[in-house]
N, C-alpha and C positions, 0 to 999 in steps of 0.2 A: 181141107189141106191149107187153103189160103188163110182161114181163120186161125189155124194152129201156128202158121208162120208169122202171122200178124201179131199174135199174142207174144210169141217168143222174141221177135225183134223189138217190139215196143218195150217189153220188160228189160231187154238188154241195153237199149240205147235211150229211149225217150226222144229220139232224134227227129221225129216228124213233128216236133213242137212248132216248127215254123209254118206249118200248113194252115193253121187257124188259131185265133186267140184262145179259144177254149181248149184247143189241143196243147197250147203252151202251159196252161194251168195244170192239165192232167199230167203232162210229162214232168213238170216241176214237182208235182206231188210224188211221182215215182222216184225221181232223183233224190228228193229230200228223204225218202224212206230208206235210202242207202243202197239202191239197186246196183250201183257200180263201185261200191267200196271195195278196195283190194281184198280178195279172199272171202267176200261175202257171197251168199247164195242168192239166186234170183228171188225177188220179192214175189209174194203170192197175190198181189192186188190185181187180179185179172180184170176187174171191172174197169179200172183206169186204162189198162192196156187195150181192151176192146173198144173203149170210147175213143182213144187216140187214133186207132186204125179203122174206125167204123166206115170212114169215107175213102180210105186209101185203096182197098183191095180192088175196087171196080174202076179206078181212074186210069184211063189209057195214057201211056207215056208219049209225050211229044218228042221231036227230034233232039232237043237239048237234053231232056232227061234220058233218052235212050243212049245218048253219047256217053253218059256217066255210069251206065250199067256195070261195066267191069272196072269198078273203082269204089269210091264212097266208103261205106262202113265195112268192117271185116269181123266175121265171127268164125272162130275155129272151135267146132263142137266135138269134143272127144268122147267116144263111147267105149267104156272100159270092157264090157262083155264081149263086144265084137272086135276090140282092139283096132278101131278105125277112127278117123277124124274127118268130119265133113266140113268143108270150107264154103262159107257164104260170103260173097263179095259183091257189093252194089249198094245203091241207095235203098232206104227202107221201102219206097214205093216200087222199085224194081224187084226187090226180094218177094214182096207179097203178090206181085203180078207174075211171078215165075220167070222173070227175065234176067235175073242176076246170074253171075257166074257161080255155079254150085258143082262141087266135085268131092269125091271121097278118096282118102289115101290110107294105106295101112300104117299103123303105128304100134309102138309098145309103150305101155305105162308101167310095166312091171319092174320091180327092183330085185326080185329073186331070180337067180340063175336057173336055167332050164335043167341043169344037172343036179340041182340041190334037192334034198329030201324035204325041204320046207315047202309049204303050200305056195304055189306060184303066184297067187293073188294076194298074199299077205301084204299089208301096207308098209311094213318095215322089215328090212332084211336082218337076219339074225347076226350076221358077221359085220365087221367094221371095214371101212375103206379110208384112205388118206388122200386129201387134196389140199394143196397149199398149206401144209402144216396142221390141218384140222383132221382129226381122226373121228369118224362118225358112222352111224348106221344109216344107210340110204333109206329114205322115206318117200312114199308117193305123195303127190299133191292131194289134199283133201277134196272131196266133192265141193264144187262151188263155181264162182265166176271171178275171173281175174283180168286185169288190164295187161295188154302187151305194150311194152314201153320203149324198147330200143333194139337195135341189131348189134350183136357182137361178132367180130370178124371170124373168130374161130372158137368152137366149143368142143373140148375134149378131143381135138384132132379130127373132128368130122366136118370142119368147114363152118360157114356162118350159121348163126342161130338167132332166134327171136326170144328176148328176155321176157319172162313171166313175172309180173310184180306180185310175188307171193312170199310171205314169211311163214315158214312151217316149223313148228317145234320139232327139234331133232335131237336124238340121243348122242351125246359127245363123250369121248374118252379123253380126259385131261392128261397132261404130261406126268402128273403124279399118280395116275392110275385111278382117279375118281371118275364117277359117271355123273353127268349133269345133263340138263336139257337146255338147248339154246335155239332161238329162231334162226333159220337159215334162209337166204334169199337168192341162192344160186340155182335157179330153175329156168330152163330154156325149152323151146321147141327147136330141135336140131335133127340132122340126119343121123342114121345109125345103120349098121349091118348086122347087129346081134339082137337077141330077144329080150334084153333087159337094159335099163339105164341105172343111174344112181339117183333117180327121182324125176328126171326130165321126161318130156314127151318126145320119144324117139320116132322120127318119120322114116319109114322103111322103103325099100324097092326104088331108091334113087329119086323119090318124089319131092324131096326137100327143095329142089330148085324151083319147081312150080309154086310151092307154097311161099318161098321167099319173093318170087316175082309178084305174086298176088299181094303180099304184105306191102311191098315197095309201092305198088300202084294205088293202094288204098289211101284215102285222105281224111276219113272220118274216124270215129271211135274204133279201136281195135281191141277185141275182146276174145278171151278163151273161156269156154265152159267145159267142165268135166263132170261126168256123172259118177254114181257109185256102182260097185259090182252088185249083181243080183245075189240073193241068198245062195249059199253053197249047197250043192246037191250031194247027199250021202255023207258017210263018215270018213271017207278017205282023205289023206292029207293033200293029195294032188289029183288033178283031173288028167288021167293018162289017155 
């Protein structure tokens, strides 16, 4: 388990580069490979990751490090199949030693309404919505890794949200009735009380307050990862 977390965190951040000179070189190679480019997926250079964290998993934390456990780096890991998001907050050393703040909240990543005959896991909704004069078909975030870059005071009337630095190709209906594709950057992690959003990650059950407090407390890299749906089972349009 520690090895798995070590690989995951090292790939996401390369933040333990300060722990030794050779770790700097390894982390630099990971960063140069584009591991944190907005919208990119995690790089597969596990050899670098394991080298970076090889001496971290067994290091006991002193008082100074322990004081930083509930802060440091932040990972919001969204799992589409279970519609949950696991929050990891702490220094890389704290995370691999099992001392960081870790909790899971229910979310929705779906853009298809529960009442629709369209398959609920489709990445793009069949119908159009309008926001700030733009008419478009809501589209889910592609699988990948994204930066979290700022807080917006209110998102869709649900209160504060965390902006996801993602540009997603979206189907747009122009004023003259033509259809085109345009990259949209209006993606957030925000609260919701329904089972779908227009592409954002909707945090349910009133848990957004805790997520926002964790985000505010963090002071290192802030990352969101989102996986893909598993292959669909059976020929039906919906899983009832």
